[in-house]
Each structure stands twice: as C-alpha cells, then as structure tokens.
VOBA-1610 file (N, C-alpha, C; in pm, whole numbers, padded with zeros to 5 digits, always signed):
BEGIN
Unk-00487+01916-03786Unk-00421+01990-03673Unk-00268+01966-03705Unk-00197+02090-03685Unk-00056+02104-03699Unk+00014+02077-03584Unk+00140+02018-03593Unk+00233+01977-03462Unk+00237+02108-03378Unk+00239+02236-03434Unk+00264+02344-03358Unk+00143+02390-03276Unk+00042+02315-03303Unk-00067+02320-03203Unk-00068+02214-03088Unk+00025+02135-03104Unk+00032+02011-02996Unk+00023+02074-02851Unk+00098+02140-02816Unk+00110+02207-02674Unk-00024+02264-02626Unk-00100+02340-02708Unk-00227+02382-02652Unk-00331+02263-02683Unk-00311+02163-02776Unk-00409+02057-02755Unk-00374+01981-02649Unk-00261+01949-02608Unk-00235+01873-02492Unk-00278+01937-02358Unk-00271+02071-02368Unk-00311+02141-02227Unk-00444+02130-02209Unk-00531+02143-02344Unk-00688+02141-02324Unk-00709+02002-02260Unk-00625+01894-02326Unk-00669+01749-02291Unk-00634+01746-02135Unk-00537+01792-02079Unk-00505+01789-01933Unk-00610+01845-01867Unk-00654+01957-01905Unk-00764+02028-01834Unk-00884+01963-01824Unk-00912+01886-01928Unk-01042+01798-01946Unk-01022+01673-01821Unk-00897+01609-01830Unk-00876+01505-01730Unk-00882+01564-01593Unk-00834+01689-01560Unk-00831+01746-01415Unk-00986+01766-01391Unk-01050+01808-01468Unk-01216+01837-01429Unk-01278+01717-01405Unk-01217+01601-01442Unk-01292+01457-01421Unk-01233+01412-01275Unk-01148+01478-01233Unk-01105+01435-01091Unk-00984+01341-01088Unk-00918+01325-01209Unk-00806+01235-01213Unk-00706+01271-01117Unk-00617+01191-01071Unk-00493+01240-01010Unk-00398+01299-01086Unk-00316+01392-01024Unk-00214+01467-01107Unk-00108+01369-01161Unk-00068+01262-01107Unk+00022+01174-01148Unk-00038+01115-01278Unk-00173+01063-01269Unk-00229+01020-01372Unk-00243+01102-01510Unk-00261+01220-01470Unk-00292+01321-01578Unk-00161+01343-01649Unk-00042+01364-01565Unk+00088+01384-01629Unk+00125+01265-01714Unk+00082+01136-01655Unk+00124+01000-01730Unk+00047+01011-01858Unk-00080+01026-01860Unk-00165+01016-01990Unk-00097+01134-02086Unk-00078+01257-02035Unk-00031+01342-02135Unk+00104+01298-02201Unk+00197+01253-02120Unk+00329+01192-02171Unk+00274+01082-02282Unk+00197+01007-02246Unk+00159+00897-02340Unk+00124+00958-02480Unk+00021+01052-02470Unk-00025+01115-02580Unk+00063+01193-02660Unk+00173+01248-02585Unk+00285+01319-02656Unk+00356+01218-02723Unk+00384+01124-02673Unk+00472+01005-02759Unk+00378+00976-02885Unk+00268+00946-02857Unk+00179+00901-02987Unk+00198+01017-03090Unk+00185+01151-03053Unk+00185+01253-03152Unk+00323+01242-03233Unk+00420+01213-03145Unk+00571+01219-03194Unk+00556+01096-03317Unk+00513+00988-03266Unk+00511+00885-03346Unk+00455+00892-03487Unk+00338+00938-03490Unk+00249+00948-03596Unk+00309+01053-03704Unk+00365+01164-03640Unk+00426+01270-03729Unk+00561+01203-03787Unk+00636+01152-03715Unk+00759+01092-03768Unk+00724+00974-03865Unk+00619+00894-03863Unk+00586+00782-03946Unk+00533+00868-04072Unk+00459+00971-04073Unk+00401+01038-04175Unk+00501+01110-04257Unk+00621+01165-04165Unk+00718+01258-04238Unk+00662+01389-04263Unk+00554+01429-04173Unk+00500+01553-04193Unk+00472+01611-04039Unk+00477+01757-04039Unk+00442+01792-03921Unk+00297+01832-03893Unk+00195+01772-03970Unk+00055+01785-03981Unk+00001+01668-03953Unk-00098+01639-03852Unk-00170+01523-03821Unk-00313+01538-03865Unk-00361+01439-03957Unk-00489+01443-03985Unk-00573+01327-03881Unk-00616+01369-03776Unk-00671+01280-03671Unk-00792+01172-03750Unk-00860+01236-03820Unk-00972+01165-03887Unk-00917+01031-03971Unk-00802+01041-04007Unk-00743+00948-04094Unk-00665+00822-04019Unk-00651+00838-03895Unk-00597+00744-03809Unk-00725+00643-03780Unk-00661+00503-03780Unk-00763+00403-03735Unk-00712+00289-03635Unk-00762+00182-03637Unk-00703+00077-03563Unk-00561+00030-03593Unk-00535+00033-03738Unk-00389-00011-03779Unk-00290+00085-03735Unk-00333+00210-03736Unk-00231+00312-03685Unk-00191+00279-03561Unk-00295+00276-03470Unk-00270+00234-03332Unk-00186+00115-03312Unk-00209+00002-03382Unk-00159-00116-03379Unk-00003-00093-03405Unk+00029-00014-03504Unk+00172+00006-03545Unk+00227+00090-03430Unk+00182+00171-03364Unk+00214+00246-03235Unk+00262+00144-03123Unk+00161+00065-03114Unk+00169-00018-03000Unk+00291-00151-03017Unk+00289-00163-03168Unk+00417-00230-03210Unk+00556-00188-03162Unk+00539-00070-03191Unk+00687+00016-03181Unk+00697+00044-03036Unk+00606+00054-02951Unk+00624+00050-02795Unk+00658-00070-02741Unk+00595-00176-02797Unk+00658-00302-02747Unk+00776-00358-02758Unk+00818-00340-02912Unk+00939-00385-02971Unk+01072-00286-02953Unk+01020-00178-02990Unk+01127-00051-02977Unk+01167-00006-02847Unk+01044+00009-02766Unk+01068+00080-02645Unk+01061-00016-02517Unk+01032-00150-02553Unk+01027-00260-02443Unk+00930-00229-02341Unk+00811-00185-02385Unk+00696-00152-02271Unk+00660-00279-02225Unk+00605-00263-02107Unk+00568-00388-02020Unk+00410-00359-02051Unk+00323-00492-02050Unk+00197-00472-02087Unk+00128-00377-01993Unk+00178-00355-01870Unk+00105-00248-01796Unk+00113-00111-01831Unk+00234-00092-01907Unk+00253+00039-01983Unk+00169+00070-02103Unk+00164-00052-02178Unk+00067-00054-02284Unk-00076-00036-02259Unk-00122-00091-02144Unk-00263-00084-02118Unk-00284+00071-02077Unk-00197+00139-02006Unk-00210+00286-01963Unk-00206+00362-02086Unk-00126+00344-02206Unk-00124+00417-02306Unk-00257+00407-02389Unk-00311+00287-02379Unk-00431+00262-02451Unk-00547+00354-02381Unk-00544+00336-02230Unk-00655+00412-02173Unk-00632+00557-02200Unk-00508+00599-02214Unk-00494+00758-02251Unk-00544+00788-02388Unk-00507+00691-02482Unk-00557+00729-02619Unk-00709+00732-02627Unk-00769+00636-02570Unk-00927+00633-02577Unk-00983+00754-02513Unk-00924+00825-02406Unk-00971+00946-02354Unk-00926+01060-02441Unk-00815+01038-02508Unk-00768+01163-02595Unk-00842+01175-02725Unk-00865+01063-02793Unk-00967+01054-02907Unk-01106+01098-02877Unk-01161+01083-02742Unk-01284+01123-02706Unk-01275+01272-02712Unk-01180+01327-02639Unk-01150+01453-02629Unk-01156+01531-02789Unk-01072+01473-02876Unk-01064+01524-03005Unk-01225+01520-03065Unk-01269+01407-03034Unk-01413+01427-03108Unk-01514+01529-03045Unk-01499+01564-02911Unk-01586+01663-02852Unk-01538+01793-02896Unk-01391+01808-02933Unk-01362+01931-02990Unk-01395+01944-03138Unk-01445+01851-03215Unk-01470+01881-03338Unk-01338+01838-03433Unk-01223+01760-03389Unk-01120+01750-03453Unk-01099+01600-03508Unk-01188+01527-03488Unk-01157+01379-03519Unk-01311+01325-03540Unk-01303+01177-03588Unk-01441+01133-03602Unk-01449+01013-03511Unk-01465+00882-03567Unk-01460+00774-03469Unk-01344+00761-03373Unk-01343+00681-03257Unk-01250+00656-03161Unk-01187+00534-03212Unk-01068+00528-03278Unk-00996+00394-03295Unk-00944+00312-03186Unk-00924+00380-03077Unk-00868+00340-02948Unk-00962+00244-02896Unk-01088+00270-02913Unk-01195+00193-02839Unk-01220+00063-02912Unk-01160+00054-03028Unk-01194-00088-03087Unk-01069-00170-03063Unk-00973-00119-02998Unk-00855-00195-02966Unk-00890-00286-02847Unk-00845-00426-02841Unk-00876-00497-02728Unk-00792-00449-02611Unk-00824-00459-02496Unk-00749-00430-02381Unk-00639-00498-02353Unk-00513-00450-02311Unk-00403-00529-02272Unk-00425-00598-02133Unk-00389-00716-02123Unk-00421-00787-02003Unk-00256-00815-01935Unk-00258-00812-01802Unk-00135-00865-01773Unk-00168-00893-01612Unk-00058-00970-01564Unk-00090-01029-01419Unk-00021-00921-01330Unk-00126-00882-01243Unk-00109-00779-01136Unk+00006-00827-01049Unk+00114-00743-01016Unk+00235-00774-00937Unk+00174-00763-00787Unk+00208-00855-00708Unk+00194-00853-00575Unk+00263-00737-00483Unk+00204-00670-00421Unk+00290-00553-00348Unk+00371-00595-00252Unk+00499-00552-00259Unk+00615-00579-00152Unk+00563-00528-00017Unk+00591-00595+00087Unk+00559-00524+00225Unk+00653-00606+00307Unk+00687-00522+00436Unk+00769-00572+00534Unk+00694-00679+00612Unk+00776-00772+00687Unk+00734-00867+00764Unk+00710-00797+00893Unk+00651-00852+00991Unk+00633-00810+01136Unk+00760-00777+01179Unk+00848-00863+01184Unk+00992-00824+01241Unk+01040-00706+01185Unk+01032-00705+01051Unk+01108-00581+00971Unk+01026-00444+01022Unk+00906-00459+01039Unk+00833-00328+01067Unk+00862-00293+01222Unk+00877-00400+01306Unk+00927-00358+01424Unk+01072-00279+01457Unk+01140-00347+01356Unk+01290-00313+01346Unk+01285-00176+01302Unk+01203-00128+01206Unk+01195-00012+01143Unk+01160+00092+01246Unk+01077+00079+01322Unk+01026+00181+01425Unk+01114+00187+01550Unk+01163+00077+01596Unk+01239+00079+01719Unk+01370+00132+01672Unk+01397+00141+01566Unk+01543+00213+01522Unk+01543+00357+01492Unk+01415+00399+01481Unk+01380+00545+01453Unk+01474+00657+01555Unk+01464+00610+01675Unk+01520+00701+01798Unk+01668+00700+01779Unk+01728+00576+01731Unk+01873+00564+01708Unk+01934+00636+01588Unk+01867+00647+01488Unk+01927+00693+01354Unk+01836+00830+01313Unk+01745+00868+01380Unk+01673+00991+01325Unk+01726+01131+01379Unk+01726+01229+01314Unk+01763+01381+01362Unk+01613+01428+01437Unk+01520+01374+01391Unk+01387+01426+01444Unk+01305+01291+01474Unk+01339+01229+01574Unk+01265+01090+01592Unk+01122+01107+01620Unk+01081+01204+01691Unk+00923+01219+01714Unk+00837+01231+01569Unk+00896+01318+01484Unk+00841+01338+01350Unk+00840+01214+01279Unk+00964+01153+01269Unk+00984+01042+01170Unk+00895+00917+01226Unk+00891+00900+01356Unk+00797+00802+01398Unk+00666+00815+01376Unk+00622+00920+01404Unk+00469+00964+01363Unk+00449+00960+01208Unk+00548+01007+01128Unk+00518+00980+00992Unk+00537+00837+00929Unk+00619+00766+00987Unk+00619+00618+00938Unk+00483+00534+00990Unk+00445+00594+01119Unk+00335+00545+01160Unk+00191+00544+01097Unk+00178+00669+01030Unk+00062+00691+00959Unk+00048+00606+00842Unk+00162+00554+00795Unk+00182+00454+00683Unk+00161+00333+00737Unk+00222+00289+00853Unk+00208+00152+00880Unk+00087+00105+00967Unk+00029+00197+01024Unk-00099+00192+01119Unk-00233+00239+01046Unk-00222+00340+00957Unk-00347+00382+00907Unk-00344+00361+00742Unk-00240+00320+00683Unk-00244+00287+00539Unk-00266+00414+00463Unk-00196+00505+00499Unk-00195+00638+00409Unk-00118+00647+00289Unk-00153+00710+00192Unk-00080+00719+00058Unk-00007+00831+00085Unk+00100+00847+00021Unk+00200+00950+00025Unk+00150+01077+00006Unk+00046+01110-00092Unk-00002+01248-00104Unk-00087+01275+00002Unk-00152+01163+00079Unk-00241+01195+00178Unk-00166+01241+00288Unk-00040+01175+00321Unk+00036+01218+00433Unk+00089+01381+00410Unk+00117+01405+00302Unk+00174+01536+00255Unk+00053+01629+00295Unk-00054+01603+00253Unk-00187+01696+00276Unk-00244+01701+00406Unk-00188+01604+00507Unk-00241+01589+00642Unk-00232+01723+00730Unk-00335+01760+00781Unk-00327+01877+00864Unk-00348+01868+01007Unk-00303+01945+01095Unk-00329+01933+01233Unk-00461+01928+01256Unk-00549+02002+01179Unk-00699+02000+01231Unk-00754+01878+01174Unk-00684+01786+01118Unk-00744+01645+01062Unk-00712+01551+01179Unk-00627+01570+01266Unk-00594+01492+01363Unk-00675+01526+01489Unk-00763+01417+01551Unk-00847+01441+01657Unk-00785+01353+01770Unk-00710+01389+01853Unk-00653+01294+01975Unk-00767+01282+02065Unk-00875+01381+02080Unk-00971+01368+02151Unk-01064+01234+02116Unk-01101+01231+01980Unk-01188+01142+01942Unk-01077+01011+01881Unk-00947+01022+01900Unk-00870+00921+01845Unk-00898+00877+01711Unk-00898+00966+01617Unk-00904+00942+01475Unk-00846+01023+01388Unk-00842+01019+01252Unk-00771+01086+01160Unk-00870+01099+01047Unk-00882+01233+00988Unk-00939+01253+00866Unk-00838+01251+00750Unk-00851+01185+00650Unk-00767+01173+00542Unk-00845+01196+00423Unk-00787+01316+00334Unk-00854+01338+00205Unk-00762+01261+00097Unk-00841+01181+00027Unk-00791+01086-00053Unk-00819+01115-00191Unk-00820+01017-00292Unk-00827+01063-00446Unk-00965+01106-00480Unk-00981+01216-00565Unk-01107+01273-00599Unk-01157+01336-00469Unk-01086+01386-00373Unk-01123+01465-00259Unk-01212+01385-00167Unk-01205+01253-00199Unk-01281+01153-00087Unk-01217+01159+00035Unk-01295+01186+00130Unk-01251+01196+00273Unk-01280+01058+00352Unk-01207+01021+00434Unk-01244+00903+00510Unk-01198+00912+00658Unk-01248+00846+00753Unk-01199+00858+00897Unk-01145+00745+00929Unk-01018+00761+01005Unk-00938+00638+01026Unk-00930+00643+01184Unk-00957+00529+01245Unk-00951+00526+01398Unk-00798+00508+01443Unk-00739+00573+01539Unk-00621+00554+01569Unk-00592+00444+01685Unk-00515+00369+01660Unk-00491+00266+01787Unk-00385+00328+01863Unk-00349+00236+01963Unk-00248+00312+02079Unk-00111+00377+02014Unk-00074+00279+01929Unk+00081+00311+01878Unk+00060+00428+01815Unk-00004+00463+01715Unk+00005+00577+01622Unk-00057+00684+01693Unk-00156+00663+01793Unk-00188+00768+01860Unk-00102+00840+01956Unk-00014+00749+02025Unk+00101+00789+02091Unk+00188+00861+02005Unk+00225+00794+01881Unk+00339+00875+01811Unk+00292+01003+01749Unk+00161+01021+01721Unk+00115+01151+01676Unk+00113+01245+01779Unk+00078+01201+01913Unk+00070+01299+02043Unk+00197+01359+02055Unk+00298+01271+02061Unk+00434+01291+02089Unk+00484+01405+01999Unk+00468+01379+01863Unk+00517+01457+01751Unk+00447+01620+01779Unk+00321+01613+01795Unk+00228+01743+01779Unk+00287+01819+01923Unk+00332+01749+02029Unk+00376+01835+02118Unk+00507+01909+02113Unk+00602+01857+02026Unk+00721+01926+02005Unk+00720+01968+01860Unk+00621+01971+01786Unk+00607+02022+01638Unk+00630+02180+01663Unk+00724+02231+01569Unk+00765+02377+01574Unk+00632+02480+01563Unk+00642+02592+01613Unk+00541+02681+01594Unk+00537+02743+01460Unk+00459+02696+01362Unk+00482+02752+01210Unk+00363+02826+01176Unk+00380+02883+01051Unk+00244+02954+00998Unk+00160+02872+00897Unk+00186+02726+00916Unk+00098+02663+00830Unk+00034+02543+00900Unk-00064+02466+00858Unk-00140+02383+00948Unk-00102+02222+00901Unk+00007+02214+00825Unk+00038+02080+00775Unk+00109+02013+00906Unk+00077+01883+00904Unk+00134+01804+01033Unk+00286+01786+01012Unk+00318+01758+00904Unk+00466+01721+00916Unk+00561+01836+00849Unk+00669+01880+00924Unk+00733+01993+00878Unk+00884+01936+00843Unk+00939+02007+00738Unk+01079+01972+00735Unk+01176+02093+00778Unk+01282+02102+00713Unk+01381+02215+00741Unk+01327+02336+00742Unk+01354+02427+00850Unk+01296+02559+00838Unk+01131+02584+00883Unk+01081+02456+00912Unk+00956+02447+00956Unk+00848+02457+00813Unk+00896+02425+00702Unk+00824+02438+00591Unk+00758+02297+00576Unk+00638+02292+00508Unk+00558+02185+00491Unk+00654+02054+00406Unk+00644+01943+00463Unk+00722+01846+00388Unk+00649+01788+00259Unk+00735+01792+00147Unk+00675+01750+00027Unk+00674+01593+00023Unk+00619+01547-00092Unk+00643+01394-00101Unk+00794+01348-00095Unk+00880+01431-00182Unk+01023+01395-00206Unk+01075+01406-00053Unk+01049+01507+00000Unk+01113+01502+00150Unk+01096+01397+00236Unk+00968+01340+00228Unk+00921+01257+00297Unk+00990+01113+00261Unk+01004+01102+00150Unk+01063+00976+00076Unk+01219+00967+00123Unk+01284+01087+00110Unk+01414+01120+00145Unk+01440+01087+00283Unk+01367+01121+00373Unk+01371+01105+00521Unk+01373+00950+00546Unk+01266+00881+00479Unk+01262+00721+00490Unk+01379+00661+00435Unk+01435+00719+00317Unk+01541+00649+00267Unk+01681+00646+00332Unk+01690+00785+00401Unk+01797+00804+00482Unk+01824+00724+00597Unk+01698+00698+00665Unk+01670+00626+00780Unk+01690+00474+00752Unk+01650+00433+00621Unk+01681+00290+00592Unk+01826+00257+00575Unk+01897+00360+00500Unk+02046+00352+00500Unk+02117+00317+00610Unk+02066+00358+00725Unk+02135+00392+00865Unk+02084+00253+00954Unk+01986+00189+00908Unk+01913+00074+00975Unk+01975-00051+00936Unk+01957-00166+01000Unk+01982-00313+00956Unk+01901-00350+00846Unk+01788-00283+00818Unk+01702-00317+00689Unk+01767-00309+00561Unk+01745-00403+00487Unk+01776-00383+00329Unk+01664-00286+00265Unk+01737-00184+00203Unk+01643-00085+00148Unk+01593-00138-00010Unk+01634-00246-00048Unk+01590-00289-00178Unk+01435-00292-00196Unk+01381-00216-00296Unk+01249-00222-00329Unk+01152-00164-00205Unk+01205-00089-00116Unk+01133-00021-00022Unk+01109+00116-00050Unk+00987+00160-00006Unk+00950+00311-00003Unk+00834+00324+00098Unk+00812+00455+00097Unk+00703+00469+00189Unk+00565+00412+00157Unk+00527+00385+00032Unk+00420+00341-00017Unk+00411+00206+00024Unk+00522+00132+00027Unk+00523-00008+00077Unk+00506-00024+00219Unk+00505+00085+00317Unk+00458+00071+00437Unk+00314+00078+00432Unk+00242+00129+00345Unk+00109+00127+00321Unk+00063-00001+00302Unk+00119-00076+00194Unk+00118-00211+00168Unk+00114-00312+00284Unk+00206-00278+00372Unk+00234-00365+00471Unk+00118-00347+00593Unk+00093-00233+00604Unk-00048-00209+00690Unk-00149-00292+00658Unk-00182-00292+00511Unk-00309-00355+00466Unk-00294-00511+00470Unk-00172-00559+00440Unk-00153-00703+00458Unk-00144-00752+00595Unk-00107-00666+00689Unk-00098-00712+00826Unk-00244-00703+00893Unk-00343-00599+00837Unk-00464-00596+00894Unk-00550-00713+00831Unk-00526-00761+00695Unk-00597-00851+00653Unk-00552-01000+00723Unk-00427-01020+00762Unk-00382-01118+00834Unk-00435-01132+00980Unk-00471-01010+01031Unk-00539-00996+01153Unk-00668-01041+01165Unk-00724-01058+01047Unk-00872-01097+01034Unk-00982-00974+00981Unk-00925-00868+00941Unk-01003-00777+00901Unk-01062-00782+00766Unk-01187-00779+00751Unk-01263-00814+00624Unk-01219-00731+00514Unk-01228-00779+00398Unk-01186-00702+00279Unk-01252-00569+00261Unk-01377-00574+00283Unk-01477-00466+00266Unk-01429-00361+00347Unk-01414-00392+00490Unk-01358-00294+00575Unk-01238-00237+00542Unk-01122-00331+00497Unk-01006-00286+00446Unk-01002-00172+00327Unk-01097-00213+00250Unk-01124-00123+00136Unk-01151+00019+00177Unk-01240+00027+00283Unk-01274+00166+00339Unk-01160+00238+00403Unk-01073+00156+00464Unk-00966+00208+00539Unk-00857+00256+00439Unk-00854+00181+00324Unk-00747+00203+00219Unk-00786+00318+00134Unk-00922+00349+00122Unk-00972+00445+00036Unk-00973+00419-00102Unk-00994+00276-00124Unk-00993+00219-00260Unk-01136+00247-00329Unk-01142+00289-00447Unk-01273+00301-00505Unk-01326+00198-00570Unk-01260+00081-00604Unk-01296-00055-00632Unk-01245-00165-00553Unk-01329-00249-00522Unk-01294-00356-00444Unk-01179-00463-00495Unk-01153-00452-00630Unk-01055-00529-00693Unk-00925-00504-00655Unk-00908-00350-00626Unk-00780-00294-00587Unk-00737-00372-00441Unk-00836-00392-00355Unk-00816-00432-00220Unk-00783-00575-00231Unk-00855-00642-00328Unk-00840-00800-00324Unk-00728-00866-00362Unk-00629-00770-00432Unk-00494-00811-00458Unk-00426-00852-00310Unk-00452-00780-00199Unk-00398-00826-00079Unk-00435-00954-00038Unk-00541-01016-00075Unk-00577-01152-00038Unk-00489-01254-00082Unk-00419-01218-00213Unk-00334-01295-00278Unk-00198-01312-00197Unk-00160-01208-00142Unk-00038-01211-00054Unk-00070-01290+00056Unk-00168-01277+00133Unk-00201-01362+00252Unk-00218-01512+00196Unk-00300-01548+00093Unk-00296-01672+00049Unk-00146-01746+00023Unk-00072-01663-00032Unk+00055-01721-00075Unk+00135-01745+00069Unk+00121-01665+00158Unk+00183-01676+00272Unk+00120-01827+00348Unk-00011-01810+00336Unk-00062-01948+00389Unk-00023-02061+00331Unk-00023-02060+00185Unk+00027-02170+00130Unk+00166-02227+00177Unk+00262-02118+00173Unk+00389-02150+00237Unk+00387-02207+00370Unk+00308-02164+00462Unk+00287-02221+00611Unk+00244-02369+00588Unk+00148-02394+00513Unk+00087-02517+00505Unk+00189-02632+00473Unk+00281-02570+00391Unk+00398-02673+00336Unk+00484-02721+00446Unk+00476-02626+00560Unk+00549-02654+00695Unk+00491-02760+00786Unk+00370-02792+00774Unk+00300-02907+00839Unk+00379-03014+00866Unk+00383-03065+00992Unk+00487-03178+01024Unk+00437-03293+00966Unk+00312-03323+00916Unk+00280-03423+00852Unk+00290-03443+00692Unk+00353-03325+00640Unk+00357-03301+00512Unk+00468-03407+00458Unk+00564-03440+00526Unk+00671-03543+00501Unk+00618-03673+00480Unk+00505-03708+00550Unk+00480-03853+00542Unk+00424-03897+00403Unk+00450-04007+00351Unk+00392-04067+00249Unk+00292-04182+00270Unk+00190-04190+00171Unk+00091-04277+00210Unk+00098-04392+00096
//
C-alpha cells in the first residue's frame, strides 16, 4: 500500500468503526492514532510505501517508544493507540492488505484511572442560585445545567435532547445515549420545575431541540460549554477544571452519596460496563476516609 492511498484507507477504516457503532469522537481519535502510526513507519523506512505484512511486534514497540519518549504520551493515550491499531490491523486483514495482527500480541497498557472532578453540594447550589444573577437566558441555562446535575446527561445527549423527549405529564426524560441506547430518567422536583419554566418561554422555532441558542438555532456542544464557561467566569466559583461533563460527574457522586445502588446508578448514567460506574465508589470512599479522620476520638492514644 502506498502512502498516497492513506486517505482512502483511513476513510474505509473510519466507515468500519462507524458501522460498529463507535462514538464519533472515538472514531476520530482512532483515525488520528492510525494516521500518526502511518507517518511513523514511513518516516522510519524512508519510503512512501508501507508493506503492512512486514510489520511485527518490534515495529509497534518502536512506535510506542517514540510516543512515550518523544511525544510524552500518557499511558492512557498509549492504551488508546494500541486499541486503535488492533482494530486497524483487523481491518487490513479483512481487506486483504495484511497478515497477522501484531497489535494483538502486544500487552495492554495499564494505568490508574483518574477520579472524576465534581462539585461539592455547596458549589452546586451556588452554581444554580447564581444563574438568575449572571445569565442573559436564566430559564434556559437553569434547565441546561439541571439536566446535567440532576439527570446525569452527557454533553452529546443534551445536544440531542428533543422537546418530544420531555414528558412533563409523566415527569420523565428520554435520553438517547451511546450506540443509540435509550434510557428513561425520572425528573425530580427541581429539574422538573426548571424544564417546565424553560419550555414555557422557549422561542417558537422550526426544530424540536430543547435548547436554543442565538437566533433560535439548536445549541451545539460548543455553544453549551461556552454558556457554562461564561456563567462560571461571572460567578464566585473557580472555573479551574470545570466543564459541563463535570456536572454529570457531580450528579452521579451525589446520588451515590445519597444511597443509590451502583447498578441503579449505572442505568441512570447509561454506562455499558459496570466498571465505568464503579469509579464513583472510589470518590465516595475517599470522602468517607477523610470524614473518619475527623472522628473526635481519633486524637486519643492508647
């Protein structure tokens, strides 16, 4: 395969990933990883042609050594690159362009998962109570922030949320998540009130998206994040490390602290794997350990 075929080869790879139902961001990330690998092997060979069948585990080890030491990649990034290359070599084999899959002979990179940043109860209350003071569209922004803080929505899910997905009568929300998995989320009093107030004043527009931006157009993820960042900059909260996705983390941590079981939390969060939900138990455990240290008898010695 010549490097001049790389764009069409990568496009074919992306199409295969999309058919498998991978998220758009994952597809784009995997394609970037494979493009970097193509550039590495051609630069190393000093040729514009890649003989895929000649690549082995040693070839991949040199690539990952380059990523680790020349590009300072985190183990998490290396793990994603390995996942991308495993799928890419599978694709090459199915297309008749390769032989064995050397990426599947590579050991998986391990790394400690970072605990998600979340707001404290006081910070979350401050965020919501300051919306009327700092927002040009308080009803919209209060409803927007609430679907993250009360329903645990992802950014893409909030972008895709339609008016027909909100049932004020049944007090629930239908959310379309990853791989088009739908889930029903009950609305508590706070988010029910916020959504009702926003829908009452929502402009009459020619689309069904719940959240509208300037000119009545559907809000994009970037527009939602901008509205959040703008609000944070005007509020007493520190914006360091904060994003709309952190509000989702805040929701899940608070529900777990309130006694919601992990399996129920997984259903609400739309996690495909229970291990994705279990990381929130670490946050709660660390908080509990800090509280135990404050026990009044902790200062006694025996």
